[in-house]
C-alpha positions as CSV (number, residue, x, y, z in Angstrom):
1,M,82.3,74.7,246.6
2,A,81.7,74.7,250.3
3,R,82.8,71.6,252.2
4,T,79.9,69.8,254.0
5,Y,79.8,67.5,257.0
6,G,77.2,64.9,258.3
7,G,76.8,61.3,259.0
8,W,75.3,61.5,262.4
9,R,73.0,58.8,263.5
10,R,71.0,57.8,266.5
11,R,72.2,54.8,268.3
12,R,69.8,51.9,267.8
13,S,69.2,48.6,269.0
14,I,67.9,45.3,267.4
15,G,64.4,45.7,268.6
16,L,60.9,46.2,267.3
17,F,59.1,49.8,267.2
18,G,62.3,51.4,268.5
19,L,62.4,49.2,271.7
20,S,65.6,47.8,273.3
21,F,66.6,44.3,272.7
22,N,65.4,43.2,276.3
23,A,62.1,45.1,275.9
24,T,61.6,43.4,272.6
25,L,62.0,40.0,274.1
26,G,59.8,40.8,276.9
27,L,57.0,41.8,274.3
28,L,57.4,38.8,272.3
29,A,57.2,36.6,275.4
30,G,54.0,38.3,276.3
31,L,52.6,37.7,272.7
32,I,53.5,33.8,273.1
33,V,51.8,33.7,276.6
34,L,48.7,35.4,274.9
35,M,48.8,33.0,271.9
36,F,49.0,29.8,274.1
37,S,46.2,31.2,276.5
38,G,44.0,31.6,273.6
39,L,44.6,27.9,272.5
40,F,44.3,26.3,276.0
41,A,42.6,28.9,278.3
42,P,40.1,31.2,276.4
43,N,38.8,32.7,279.6
44,L,42.3,33.7,280.6
45,F,42.9,35.2,277.1
46,L,40.0,37.6,277.5
47,Y,41.6,39.0,280.6
48,L,45.1,39.2,279.1
49,L,44.2,40.7,275.8
50,P,43.3,44.2,277.0
51,V,46.3,44.1,279.3
52,M,48.7,43.2,276.5
53,A,47.0,45.9,274.3
54,A,47.7,48.6,277.0
55,V,51.2,47.3,277.4
56,F,51.9,47.5,273.6
57,A,50.4,51.0,273.4
58,L,52.5,52.3,276.3
59,A,55.8,50.8,274.8
60,A,55.1,51.6,271.0
61,V,53.2,54.9,270.8
62,P,55.7,57.8,270.6
63,V,55.1,61.0,272.4
64,Q,57.6,63.9,272.1
65,G,60.4,61.6,270.9
66,E,59.9,58.8,273.4
67,S,57.5,56.1,274.2
68,L,54.2,56.9,276.0
69,L,55.5,54.7,278.8
70,S,58.6,56.9,279.3
71,F,56.7,60.1,279.0
72,L,54.2,59.1,281.7
73,L,56.9,57.9,284.0
74,T,58.7,61.2,283.5
75,R,55.5,63.1,284.5
76,L,54.9,60.7,287.5
77,R,58.3,61.0,288.8
78,W,58.2,64.8,288.6
79,W,54.9,64.9,290.2
80,W,55.9,62.8,293.1
81,A,59.1,64.8,293.6
82,S,57.2,68.0,293.8
83,V,54.8,66.4,296.3
84,L,57.8,65.6,298.4
85,G,59.3,69.1,298.1
86,H,62.3,67.8,296.1
87,T,61.7,70.3,293.4
88,R,62.4,73.3,295.7
89,Y,65.5,74.6,297.2
90,R,65.7,77.1,300.0
91,A,69.1,78.3,301.4
92,G,68.7,79.6,305.0
93,V,71.3,82.3,305.1
94,L,71.4,82.4,309.0
95,V,70.9,78.7,309.6
96,E,73.7,76.4,310.6
97,H,73.4,73.1,308.6
98,P,75.9,70.4,308.0
99,R,75.1,70.6,304.2
100,A,75.3,74.5,304.1
101,F,76.7,76.2,301.0
102,Q,76.2,73.3,298.6
103,L,74.7,73.7,295.2
104,P,71.0,72.7,294.6
105,G,69.7,69.4,293.2
106,I,72.0,67.1,291.1
107,L,75.1,69.6,291.9
108,A,74.9,68.8,295.5
109,P,77.9,66.3,295.6
110,I,80.2,68.7,293.8
111,T,82.9,70.6,295.6
112,L,85.5,73.1,294.4
113,L,89.1,72.4,294.5
114,S,92.1,74.9,294.0
115,C,95.0,73.4,292.5
116,E,98.5,74.6,291.2
117,D,99.0,74.6,287.4
118,G,102.8,74.3,287.6
119,R,103.2,77.9,286.0
120,G,102.8,79.9,289.2
121,G,99.1,80.2,289.0
122,R,96.0,78.1,290.0
123,F,93.1,76.5,288.4
124,G,89.8,75.2,289.7
125,I,88.5,71.7,289.7
126,A,85.0,70.5,290.2
127,W,85.1,67.3,292.3
128,N,82.1,65.1,292.2
129,R,82.4,63.3,295.6
130,R,79.8,60.8,294.8
131,L,81.2,59.7,291.4
132,G,84.7,60.5,292.0
133,H,85.0,62.4,288.9
134,M,87.1,65.7,288.5
135,T,86.4,68.3,285.8
136,A,88.7,71.0,284.7
137,T,87.7,73.9,282.3
138,V,89.9,75.6,279.7
139,L,88.8,79.0,278.5
140,V,89.2,79.4,274.7
141,S,88.5,82.0,272.1
142,S,87.4,80.5,268.8
143,N,88.6,82.0,265.4
144,S,86.0,83.4,263.0
145,V,85.3,81.2,260.1
146,W,84.0,84.0,258.0
147,L,87.5,85.8,258.1
148,A,89.6,82.7,257.3
149,E,90.2,80.9,254.2
150,P,88.1,77.7,253.5
151,G,91.1,75.5,253.4
152,D,91.9,76.7,257.0
153,V,88.4,76.0,258.1
154,D,88.5,72.4,256.7
155,G,92.0,72.0,258.5
156,W,90.4,73.2,261.9
157,V,87.7,70.8,261.6
158,A,89.9,67.9,260.7
159,N,92.0,68.7,263.7
160,W,89.0,69.0,265.9
161,H,88.1,65.4,264.9
162,S,91.6,64.2,265.5
163,W,91.4,65.9,269.0
164,L,88.2,64.2,269.9
165,A,89.4,60.8,268.5
166,S,92.6,60.9,270.7
167,F,90.4,60.7,273.8
168,G,89.5,57.1,272.6
169,H,93.0,56.1,273.7
170,M,92.5,57.9,277.2
171,P,90.1,55.8,279.2
172,W,90.5,58.2,282.1
173,V,88.6,60.9,280.2
174,Q,85.0,60.3,280.7
175,W,83.5,63.1,278.5
176,I,84.2,66.7,277.1
177,T,81.6,69.5,277.1
178,V,82.0,72.8,274.9
179,T,79.9,75.5,276.1
180,V,79.3,78.8,274.3
181,E,77.6,81.4,276.6
182,S,76.5,84.7,275.3
183,R,74.8,87.4,277.4
184,P,74.0,91.1,276.8
185,D,76.2,93.8,278.3
186,P,75.1,97.3,279.0
187,G,78.4,98.7,278.4
188,A,79.8,98.8,282.0
189,A,82.2,96.0,281.3
190,L,83.9,98.0,278.3
191,R,84.1,101.2,280.5
192,E,85.4,99.5,283.4
193,G,87.9,97.3,281.4
194,V,89.3,100.2,279.5
195,A,89.5,102.5,282.7
196,A,91.6,99.7,284.5
197,Q,94.0,99.6,281.6
198,V,94.5,103.5,281.0
199,D,97.7,104.7,282.6
200,P,97.1,108.0,284.5
201,F,100.4,109.2,283.5
202,S,99.9,108.7,279.7
203,P,99.6,111.8,277.3
204,E,96.3,113.5,277.8
205,A,95.6,113.5,274.1
206,A,95.8,109.6,274.0
207,R,93.6,109.4,277.1
208,K,90.9,111.6,275.4
209,I,91.0,109.4,272.2
210,V,90.4,106.3,274.4
211,S,87.7,108.1,276.2
212,D,85.8,109.2,273.1
213,L,86.1,105.7,271.6
214,V,84.4,104.3,274.7
215,E,81.7,107.0,274.7
216,Q,81.0,106.3,271.0
217,A,80.8,102.5,271.5
218,P,77.3,101.1,271.3
219,A,75.4,101.3,274.6
220,I,74.6,97.6,274.6
221,S,77.1,95.0,273.4
222,A,77.4,91.3,274.0
223,Q,79.8,89.2,276.0
224,I,80.7,85.6,274.4
225,E,82.7,83.1,276.5
226,T,83.6,79.8,275.1
227,R,84.9,77.1,277.6
228,V,85.9,73.5,277.2
229,S,85.5,71.2,280.3
230,I,87.2,67.8,280.6
231,T,86.0,65.2,283.0
232,F,88.5,62.9,284.4
233,D,88.1,59.5,286.4
234,P,91.4,59.5,288.5
235,R,90.7,55.8,289.4
236,K,91.7,55.0,285.8
237,F,94.9,56.9,285.7
238,P,97.9,54.7,284.8
239,A,99.8,56.3,287.7
240,N,96.9,55.2,290.3
241,P,97.1,58.3,292.4
242,K,96.6,57.9,296.1
243,D,94.8,61.0,297.1
244,R,93.3,64.2,295.6
245,L,96.7,66.0,295.5
246,E,98.2,63.5,293.2
247,A,95.2,63.1,291.1
248,A,95.1,67.2,290.6
249,A,98.8,66.8,289.6
250,E,98.0,64.2,286.9
251,I,95.2,66.1,285.6
252,S,97.5,69.2,285.3
253,N,100.0,67.1,283.3
254,Y,97.3,65.7,280.9
255,L,95.7,69.2,280.5
256,N,99.1,70.7,279.2
257,T,99.0,68.0,276.4
258,I,95.3,68.7,275.8
259,E,95.7,72.4,275.6
260,S,98.7,72.1,273.2
261,S,96.7,70.0,270.8
262,L,93.5,72.0,271.1
263,G,95.2,75.1,269.7
264,S,95.3,73.6,266.2
265,A,91.5,73.2,266.1
266,G,90.8,76.8,265.4
267,V,90.9,78.2,268.9
268,T,93.1,80.2,271.1
269,V,93.7,78.9,274.5
270,L,93.4,81.7,277.0
271,G,94.1,79.7,280.1
272,R,92.5,77.4,282.8
273,A,89.6,78.6,284.6
274,T,90.6,79.8,288.1
275,P,88.5,78.8,291.2
276,Q,87.3,82.4,291.3
277,Q,86.0,82.2,287.6
278,L,84.2,79.0,288.2
279,V,82.5,80.5,291.2
280,A,81.6,83.5,289.1
281,M,80.2,81.3,286.3
282,V,77.9,79.4,288.5
283,R,76.8,82.5,290.5
284,T,75.9,84.5,287.6
285,A,74.0,81.6,286.0
286,Y,71.7,81.4,288.9
287,D,71.7,85.1,289.7
288,P,72.2,87.1,286.4
289,A,71.5,90.4,288.3
290,A,75.1,89.9,290.0
291,L,76.8,89.7,286.6
292,N,78.4,93.3,286.8
293,E,79.4,92.8,290.3
294,F,81.4,89.6,289.7
295,N,82.9,90.9,286.6
296,T,84.2,93.9,288.6
297,L,85.4,91.7,291.1
298,L,87.3,89.5,288.7
299,R,89.1,92.5,287.2
300,T,89.9,94.5,290.3
301,N,89.9,92.0,293.3
302,P,89.6,88.4,292.4
303,E,90.7,87.4,295.9
304,G,87.5,88.9,297.3
305,I,85.5,85.8,295.8
306,E,85.2,83.1,298.4
307,T,86.6,79.9,296.9
308,G,86.8,77.6,300.0
309,D,83.3,76.4,299.3
310,W,80.2,77.5,297.2
311,T,79.4,80.3,299.6
312,D,79.5,83.0,296.9
313,A,78.0,80.8,294.3
314,T,75.1,79.0,295.9
315,P,71.7,80.3,294.9
316,V,69.4,81.6,297.8
317,E,66.3,80.1,296.2
318,A,65.5,77.7,293.2
319,E,62.6,75.8,292.1
320,T,62.0,73.3,289.2
321,F,58.8,73.5,287.4
322,H,57.8,71.0,284.6
323,D,58.5,73.6,281.9
324,R,60.9,76.0,283.4
325,Y,63.5,76.7,286.2
326,V,63.2,79.7,288.5
327,H,66.3,80.6,290.4
328,D,67.2,83.8,292.2
329,S,66.9,86.6,289.9
330,G,66.7,84.4,286.9
331,H,64.0,82.5,285.0
332,S,65.3,79.7,282.6
333,V,64.1,77.2,280.0
334,A,66.4,74.3,279.0
335,W,66.3,72.0,276.0
336,I,67.9,68.8,274.9
337,W,68.9,67.7,271.4
338,Q,66.2,65.4,270.0
339,E,67.6,65.0,266.5
340,A,70.8,66.0,264.6
341,P,70.6,67.6,261.1
342,R,69.4,65.1,258.5
343,T,71.3,66.6,255.8
344,H,75.0,67.5,255.4
345,V,75.8,70.9,256.7
346,T,78.5,73.5,256.5
347,S,80.9,74.5,259.2
348,T,78.6,77.4,260.2
349,V,75.5,75.5,260.8
350,L,75.3,76.5,264.6
351,A,76.0,80.2,263.9
352,E,72.4,81.1,264.4
353,L,71.9,79.2,267.6
354,L,75.2,80.4,269.1
355,A,74.7,84.2,268.0
356,P,74.2,86.5,270.9
357,T,70.8,88.0,271.6
358,R,69.2,90.2,274.2
359,Y,69.0,87.2,276.6
360,T,71.7,85.1,278.4
361,K,71.9,82.0,276.6
362,R,74.2,78.8,276.9
363,T,74.7,76.1,274.3
364,T,76.6,73.0,275.5
365,L,77.8,70.2,273.1
366,L,78.6,67.0,275.2
367,F,81.0,64.4,273.7
368,R,81.6,61.1,275.1
369,P,84.5,59.2,273.4
370,W,84.1,55.7,272.8
371,P,87.2,53.5,273.9
372,A,89.2,52.8,270.8
373,A,89.5,49.1,271.6
374,A,85.5,48.7,271.7
375,A,84.8,51.1,268.8
376,A,84.9,48.5,266.1
377,R,82.8,46.0,267.9
378,A,80.1,48.9,268.8
379,L,80.0,49.8,265.0
380,E,79.5,46.4,263.9
381,S,76.6,46.1,266.3
382,Q,75.1,49.2,265.0
383,N,75.6,48.0,261.3
384,S,73.7,44.8,262.2
385,A,71.0,46.7,263.8
386,A,70.5,48.8,260.8
387,Q,70.6,45.9,258.5
388,Y,68.1,43.8,260.6
389,K,65.7,47.0,260.6
390,S,65.9,47.2,256.8
391,E,65.4,43.5,256.3
392,L,62.5,43.5,258.7
393,S,60.8,46.3,256.8
394,W,61.1,44.7,253.4
395,R,59.8,41.5,254.8
396,V,56.8,43.0,256.4
397,R,55.9,45.9,254.1
398,R,57.7,44.9,251.1
399,R,59.5,48.3,250.9
400,V,62.3,49.9,252.7
401,S,61.8,53.7,253.6
402,A,64.3,56.2,252.5
403,R,65.2,57.1,256.2
404,D,65.9,53.4,256.8
405,N,68.2,53.3,253.7
406,Q,70.1,56.5,254.7
407,D,70.5,55.2,258.2
408,L,72.0,52.0,256.9
409,A,74.2,53.9,254.7
410,Y,75.6,56.0,257.6
411,A,76.1,53.0,259.6
412,R,78.2,51.4,257.0
413,Q,80.0,54.5,256.3
414,A,80.9,54.9,260.1
415,A,82.3,51.3,260.2
416,R,84.5,52.0,257.1
417,E,85.8,55.2,258.6
418,E,86.7,53.5,261.9
419,T,88.9,50.9,259.9
420,R,90.8,54.0,258.5
421,G,91.5,55.3,262.0
422,A,88.5,57.6,262.8
423,G,87.2,57.8,266.4
424,L,83.7,57.1,267.8
425,V,82.0,59.7,269.8
426,Q,78.7,59.9,271.3
427,M,77.2,63.3,271.0
428,S,74.4,65.4,272.6
429,L,73.4,68.9,272.8
430,Y,71.8,71.1,275.6
431,A,70.8,74.7,275.5
432,S,69.3,77.0,278.1
433,V,68.1,80.7,278.1
434,T,67.8,82.9,281.0
435,V,66.0,86.2,281.6
436,E,65.4,88.4,284.7
437,D,61.8,89.5,283.6
438,P,59.5,86.4,283.6
439,E,57.3,88.3,281.1
440,Q,60.1,87.8,278.5
441,L,60.6,84.0,279.1
442,K,58.1,83.0,276.4
443,R,59.7,85.4,273.7
444,A,63.2,84.1,274.7
445,A,62.2,80.4,274.5
446,A,60.5,81.0,271.0
447,H,63.6,82.8,269.8
448,T,65.9,79.9,270.9
449,E,63.7,77.3,269.3
450,S,63.6,79.3,266.0
451,A,67.2,79.7,266.0
452,A,67.7,75.9,266.4
453,E,65.4,75.3,263.5
454,T,67.4,77.6,261.4
455,S,70.4,75.7,262.5
456,K,68.5,72.4,261.3
457,I,68.5,71.0,264.8
458,R,65.4,69.7,266.6
459,L,65.4,70.7,270.3
460,R,62.9,69.3,272.8
461,R,62.2,71.1,276.1
462,A,63.6,69.1,279.0
463,W,60.1,68.5,280.5
464,G,60.3,67.7,284.2
465,S,64.1,67.8,284.1
466,Q,64.6,71.5,283.8
467,D,67.2,71.7,286.5
468,V,69.4,68.8,285.2
469,A,69.6,70.2,281.7
470,F,70.4,73.7,283.2
471,A,73.2,72.1,285.3
472,T,74.6,70.4,282.2
473,T,75.5,73.8,280.7
474,L,77.7,74.7,283.8
475,P,81.3,73.8,283.8
476,L,80.7,71.3,286.5
477,G,80.9,67.9,284.6
478,V,77.3,66.9,284.5
479,C,76.5,64.2,282.1
480,P,72.7,63.1,282.1
481,P,73.3,59.9,279.9
482,F,75.8,58.7,282.4
483,L,73.6,59.4,285.3
484,V,70.7,57.6,283.7
485,Q,72.9,54.6,283.0
486,R,73.9,54.7,286.7
487,G,70.2,54.9,287.9
488,M,70.9,58.5,289.2
489,G,68.7,60.3,286.7
């Protein structure tokens, strides 16, 4: 019998019609004003009634997974940004500018740092100068669950849970992103990689065998890259570093512990991403036509990639449309996670979504660990909200829906598991697909959405925020929920 997993639930508040607590109080206050105006000022009541009806419709009517008011505000903000020209990015190659060689949009405050790893090498850190956060990326190779025993897979999942739960005791870790990127490879990478490894003084028969194997290999293959990015807030380090150098040293020390514990979760740690690799990841995301060039440079001459700034990574041109993102040689569509699987799933639930296709695709899982000291209080609040909603449904409609019953059961289960040592993590998912031919964009988008449905996940296109969702799939430490909370999204 296959082991299944589940219990995800959307964070809820004690509010009516899915509104927040403060919004519900405002709505109730409006209804009280409307009631008193009907009793003491009938003329004023006639004016307030259509206004209150419009406000109620804007707040309560759902559109594409959000309220009508939020939907209209998103469209209005995007329209106003396009009028002001904030949705277009142009890099003047021969123009001297104080902000030259910076990434577009929400990535503008991020700069690249090169740090020693204590092992004779160097690794890259994406430093957000506006927020003060530093993001380091670890390259990993995941083990195949189809070639392992079921007991081993269960152990990997349990260790992955323990690995995530441990960050609840590290308040300096803000969030963790896991990105799986797959892209088609015309075979050049295989030929060049093998040619670079062949010893010219080896036996001719051995060289011929290797050459024949390369020739008989499929003309088109797939490149799959898995990376784990950890975002730190140096201001919360116990050592209280005084500058970036000390902060980078602390990050390197914490990465040693994180990497050693990550190996028990079914992945092999390949190493930390170097500055050259980070530049190549960003550049090829914006300019997929440069993939072969940068792959060759990484294998033969990594020092040829400029890492002092984003000179080799900055796109020349990028423009955000309401439903897509156009950048250099690529055309992309990005999605956000609207709903997790409602049922329990197996460990291979994301296999279809992560499987390589003829298009470049990135899928990012974003985990925000909840501080262990506040997890119990947060879960009790969620349990109370679920009970309140269930009780309200019973009093109003004399019945409780099956979904509300299941949500209450999940809330109680989470509270019980936390008392046994489980961690609390906020989770979201982002996906993007990129093509070079704009005629293939609709087909690529339809294929990705179909794969998500097969994986029992509901994706919603990031309307009006295509560039933000696209940037979230890059190893640069972007977290849209955090930016929204800080009023930056």
